[in-house]
matplotlib code that plots the C-alpha trace (Angstrom):
import matplotlib.pyplot as plt

x = [28.4, 25.5, 27.0, 27.3, 23.8, 22.5, 24.6, 23.1, 20.0, 17.5, 17.9, 15.1, 13.3, 11.2, 7.9, 6.6, 3.7, 3.0, 3.2, 1.7, -0.6, 1.4, -1.5, -1.7, -5.0, -4.7, -1.8, -2.1, -2.6, -5.3, -7.4, -10.5, -10.6, -13.4, -13.6, -17.1, -16.2, -18.8, -20.5, -20.4, -21.1, -18.5, -20.5, -20.8, -17.1, -16.2, -18.6, -17.0, -13.5, -14.5, -16.1, -12.9, -10.8, -13.1, -13.0, -9.2, -8.6, -8.9, -6.4, -4.0, -4.6, -3.9, -0.6, 0.5, -0.3, 1.6, 4.6, 4.6, 4.3, 7.2, 9.3, 8.5, 9.3, 12.6, 13.4, 13.0, 14.6, 17.8, 18.0]
y = [44.8, 44.7, 41.6, 39.6, 40.2, 39.0, 35.7, 34.7, 32.6, 31.5, 27.8, 25.7, 23.6, 20.7, 20.7, 17.6, 19.1, 17.9, 20.5, 18.3, 15.3, 12.3, 9.8, 8.0, 6.4, 2.7, 1.9, -1.5, -0.3, 2.2, -0.3, -1.5, -5.2, -6.9, -10.6, -11.1, -11.8, -12.0, -15.0, -17.0, -20.7, -23.0, -23.1, -19.3, -18.9, -21.2, -19.3, -16.0, -17.4, -18.9, -15.6, -13.7, -16.2, -16.0, -12.2, -12.1, -14.9, -12.7, -10.3, -13.1, -14.4, -11.0, -10.7, -14.1, -13.2, -9.9, -11.6, -14.3, -11.7, -9.7, -12.9, -13.8, -10.2, -10.3, -13.7, -12.5, -9.1, -10.6, -13.5]
z = [21.8, 19.4, 17.6, 20.8, 21.8, 18.4, 18.6, 21.9, 21.3, 23.9, 24.8, 23.5, 26.1, 24.9, 26.7, 24.8, 22.9, 19.4, 16.6, 13.9, 14.1, 13.1, 13.0, 9.7, 8.5, 7.9, 10.3, 11.8, 15.4, 14.2, 12.4, 14.2, 15.1, 13.2, 14.3, 13.0, 9.4, 6.6, 8.1, 4.9, 4.7, 3.1, -0.1, -0.3, 0.4, -2.4, -4.7, -3.8, -4.4, -7.7, -8.9, -8.0, -9.9, -12.9, -12.8, -12.8, -15.3, -18.4, -16.9, -16.3, -19.8, -21.2, -19.3, -20.5, -24.1, -23.9, -22.3, -25.0, -27.8, -26.4, -26.2, -29.8, -31.0, -29.1, -30.6, -34.1, -33.5, -31.9, -34.3]

ax = plt.figure().add_subplot(projection="3d")
ax.plot(x, y, z, "-o")
ax.set_aspect("equal")
plt.show()
């Protein structure tokens, strides 16, 4: 009789409460809508884009140089 009483489990009834907060920061529906923008003029916007491109140009150049160097080394190694 003891074994039968241990095997009987109470039936779980879902009451809908949340055990853990499932909110994730940065999800699209959680981001605030900002329609104001930066308020830049056309000239300022071009200056910002140009500055960003000039900032990333040395990085791009470094990647191209490294890729070329690897290709040259592979060419001579597999020759």
